[in-house]
N, C-alpha and C positions, 0 to 999 in steps of 0.2 A: 503493500498499500505505499508508505515512504519511507521505508529502510534505504538508509544510506547506502546505497550499492558498490559494493568491493572491487568491481571488475566492470569497468564501463571506461569509455573511451575519451581523450582529451588530451592536453599536454602537461607539461610539469610545473605550470603556471599556477598562480593564486586563485583561491575558492573565487565563485561569483557571486557569491552571497553576501547579503549587508554585513558581513562579520569579520573582524580582522584577524588573518593567517597567524598561526605561531611563527615564533621567530626561532629560528636556530640557535645553537650555542654560539657565542661570539668569536669563539675560535675557529668557527668552522665558516669559509667563504658562503658566500649566499650564491648559490647558480642561478644565469642568466635564465629568463622563463623561456622555453623552448616553443616559438609560436608556431603554430600551426594554421594551414590554409582553412577556411571553414569548411565543414563537410567532409574532409579527406579520411575521418576516421569516426566510429561510429558503434553502438553498441545496444543489445536489446535485453529489455526485462521482461519476464513473463511470471503471470501467476495463476495457479492452477486451483481447481477444487478437488480434493479426496474424496475418494468413492471405495465403497463396498467392491472388490472383484465378481462377486455373484449379483447381488442386488442393485447394484450401481447406486443406491441410494449414499447420501453425506454421509462421511465416515469419521468423527474425529480421530485423531490420533496423536494424543498428548505424547507419548514414547516419542513419536518421531519429530515432534515440535521439541521436545527437550534434548534430541541429539542434536538436533539444527542448531540450536540457541546455544550448543556445548561446542559445536564447529565439529562434529561427529558424521556428520551426513553428505559431507562433501565440499566441495570448494564453490561450487556455483550456485547452490541451495542455501535459502535465507527464509527465515521465519514469517511468517505473515500473522494479521491480527490475530485470527482464529485458528482452530489446531484441526479445521477441517481445508486449511487452504497449505501452500507454500509457494516460494516465490524464486526465480532462477535469473542470474545474470550472465549472460554471454562474457567474453573477452574483448578485448579492443578489437577491431576488425578496421579492414581498409578496402575488402571487394567483398560481392555478394557473394563470391564463392566461400569465400571464409566465414562469413555470416552464417550461410546455411550450414556448412559443418559445424561451427559454433551451436547451433540451434539443436541441431541435429543430436549432438554431446552432451549437453546441458539436458533437452527431454529425457535422454537415457537416463544420464546421472540421477535424475529427478524421479524417473519409473524405477529405478533399480533401487533409491532409497525406499518409495512408497513401497516397492513389494516386500522390502524386509520387514515393515512394518504392517504387511499384513494388507495393504491400499493400494487402487489405483490412483494417476492421476486422470485430471477431466479437463481438456483444455478448451473450454468455454468461458464467456463471462457469467453465464448465471447456470444454477443448476436445471435439469428441463422439470422436476416435479419437487424437490426438498425446497428449503428455505432459511432463513435464519435463524428459526427456531431450534433447528438441529445442531447449531454450533456452538463451540465452547472457547471461551476468551482464552488466547494464549498467555500462560502466568508469566510477562516479564514486566519493567518498570514501564518500558516506553508505551507499552500496549494499555496499561491500567492507568496509564497518565493521560492516556488520549480517551479513556472512558471517564476518569473524571472531569474534561476539558468538555466533552462533546455530547455528553451522557449518551441517550438513544441513539442517535446517527451512527455511533461508533460499535454499539452492540447489534446495530441492525446492519453491519458489513459485509452482505452475501454477495458481493460481485468482486469478479476479478477483471486485471486491466493488463494491457500491454504497452510499453512504455521503450521511446526509442531517443537514444541519447546521440547527440551529434555534436563534435567536437568544433570548438570555435575558439578564438584567440584571446577575446577579452569579453568582459562584460556589456560594452558599449555595444559589439556586433551583435553580442545576442538579443542585448532589448531591439536593437534596428532590425534584425531578423523577424525578434516574434512580432512586432508591429505590423510588421507586412505580410505576416504567416497568416493573419486572422480572415481574410475570406477565404483561404483555401482549405481551411479547418472541416468544412463542411464535407466537402468532396472524401477526404482521406478518410474520415468517419465511415462513410457512407461506404465504402469497399473492405469494411473490416466488421461486420455486425456479425455477433454469436451470440444474442442474448434474446431471442424472442420469447421465452416461458420464464415466469417469475412466481414464485409461490405458488407452483403447478398449474399455472392459467395462461394459455397463449396470448400475449398482453396487444398483439396486431403490429408490434414494432420488429423491427431488426435488431435495433440495440436500445432494449430498454435500460440496459445498465446506465445508458446517458441520463435517462429521467430519475432513474433512484438514486444518482451521482449527486443530481442537479438540487436535492435538498440540503447539500453543506452550503455554508458561506463563504467557502474558500474555493469552490469549484465553477467550470464554466471557460468562457473565453476571456482573458483579461482585456481590458479597456486599454484604449492607445496611451502609450507612457511618454516616449518621445526621448528619454535620455535615460543614462544608468541612473543619473541622482536619482531623478523622479522614482524609477524603479527602487531606489532604497529607501526613499522616503516612504513611498506606500507600503514595504515590507514592515517599516519601524511603525507604523500608524497600526498595521493590522497588529502587530504585536503586542503595542499597547492597548488597544481594546482586548488583548485577552481570546481571539478567535483564533489565533494561531501563537503557538511558543516560540517560532523561528521560520525561516525560510523554508527550511525541511516540510513545513506542513504548508504549504502552497498546493493546492492541488489544480493548479489552472489546466487546461488542454493543452498549454505550452507555457513553459517556464525554463528560465534561467535556472541550472544546478545549483543548490545547497552549498557544494563543497568541491564540484569537478567543474574545468574549463567545458561547460557544454551545453547546450541548450536541449532542453526534453521536452520532447512530445509524450502528452500521456492521454491523449483523446480516444485511440483506438480499444476495439475489445480486444480478446484473447482470440488470436488465428487458430482456429481449430488446425488446419493444414499449413506445415511450414512454410509453403510455397507462398502463401497469403502474408506469413510475418516477413519474409522476405521483399516481398511486393512492396509492404507498408513503407520498410526501412527504405529501401530503393529510393521511392519517392520522395520521402521524408528529407531524407540526405540530400538529393538533387533539389528541393526546393530551399534548402538551407543555402547552398553553395550559388543559387539565382539570385536568391533574395539577396545575400551578402553583396555580391556583386554591382547589383542595384543599389545598394546603399552606400556604398563605398563611391561608385559613379556619380550618385545624386542627381539622377538625370530625369527625374520623373517624382511627382508628390506621393507620399506615402497615403494610399488608399486607408479611410476613415470611416467605414460604413457605422450606422448608428446601431448601439447595442441591444436594440430591439429587433434589430433586422438581423444581425448575427445569431440571437439565440431563437429567431424562427426560422435561420436556415440550417441550425445546429439542431433543433426539433425535427424538421424534416428529415434531413438525413437518417437522424435515429429513427424516425417512422418507418420510412420507406427504402432504406439503401439503395441500392444504385437499381432497384426494380423499378422503380416510379419518377418523378420530376423532382429534381431538389430544387433551392432556390439559392439563386445567386445573390448574395447581399449589396454587390455594389451594384449592377445592373438593376436590380428590382425585380427580376423576371424568373419563368419557371424555366427549367432545361432540364431535359431528360438525362436521368442518370448518368447511363453510357456516353452520350456526348460531353456532359460534364467532365467525365473521366478522360475524355478524348481532348477534351479543351484544353485541361492539365497537362496531358502528354505533350500537345504541341508548346506549351511553355517551358518543357523540359528540356524537350528534344535536343536541343544543341549540347546543352551539358552533359545529357545520357549519351550522347553519340561520341563526344569527346572523350569520355570514360570507358568506352567499348560496352556499354550498358543498357544499350536501347535495344537490340534484340533479344537478350532475357526478359527486359521488362516489358515488352512488347508481348512477348509469347505468355508472361506469366497474368498480364492483362487479360488477355483472350482466354485462356485458361480459366479464369475467374470469371468473365461473361458467361463461358460455355455453362459450367457447372454451379453459378450463382455462389452467394456468402454462405456463410456456415449457416446463419440462421435461417436461409431459405433450404437448406438442406434439411436441416432440424425439423424444420415446419413440414417439407414434404413427408418425411419419414412419419411425421405424427399422423398425417390424414391417411396416409396407407395403412398404416399398422392399428392407430389410436392405441399406442401403447408407449407410454413414455421413457420406460425402461427401455426400450428398443433405440430411442431417440438417444440415451445416456450412452448406451453401447457403442450405438454408432461415432459418437463424439469421442470415445475412449480408442474405437478401431481408427478412428483416423487420425487422431494426434497424438498416439503412442509409436514411437521409432518401433519397428517390427509388428504392430499392429497388437491385437489380443493374443 
């Protein structure tokens, strides 16, 4: 949910948060930060539900949570707020092939750790039939403090997400890209929906997680900031208000990392299929590179759609995914979901071709178009079988290396 990841991309510069870095001993020389061009490094965090291997119901695993907290379950595995969840963090990647290999390894590591505790991982943002009532809080000071701060919001956190970290050289670049990325977030969300069910009900959404998450006061699309200084002022104000303890509790759809030189995109549902996770990361990385170049050139004004329009676009993406019409918050018009994806690709094509990523990305997009999002596949299984256990089994089969 908000654990500071151990293995994510960036450079060796100072944190991007509004807090001072620790100082090395005076006897040690201070190394000059190694500046990395925006978007050349990236990594992915994925959160998973834990389920019984026979019934596929949510299965609390306090033993696995305790092992993870003791760092005994694997280097890439980390605890989450409940014992029915865990999180993985990839290493630093510089290519799509490298990311795919990392994601397969992290999922295999998580699957092995889960199997050792008698459970399986379910890679989707919501469970097809169980809910928060089946969850147990992970006994750790950080999570207990979150319940003290947010009460029932934290206790009902039965959703999982996918977060992409993209390396940026400094906070100013991070904020400049974040400001420019806001209108693109809905189409990125629409491509990743995996949460059509909640508390055993077909919600009619591709990403009900987005709606459930929106109840929190520190989530959603951030408003235009304009500078690193303004970002730091906003974080300081939110800390003073008590809504967050520090910058690590900003759960915006995109945010500068609290402690790493990265920009973190947090809007996506968990991608059941690894291919969809690779595609999402590829598009996010390319978008960062393109928008960072625009910010540096300062050739065009930053789009500043009203927050009400951004919320409308986010809602429509969560509701319909790529199977319906999306709302363009800049032009204020509806666009066919697949056409919106094509328009995004057109903006990123030159960058993707320059990195020899155009062909694999185009192939992944076509694959997504042909089989649909995880949400649409889950709903087809439910309509065909009338059995939510079959839906959960399908998710586990599709998203686990080696299948069931």
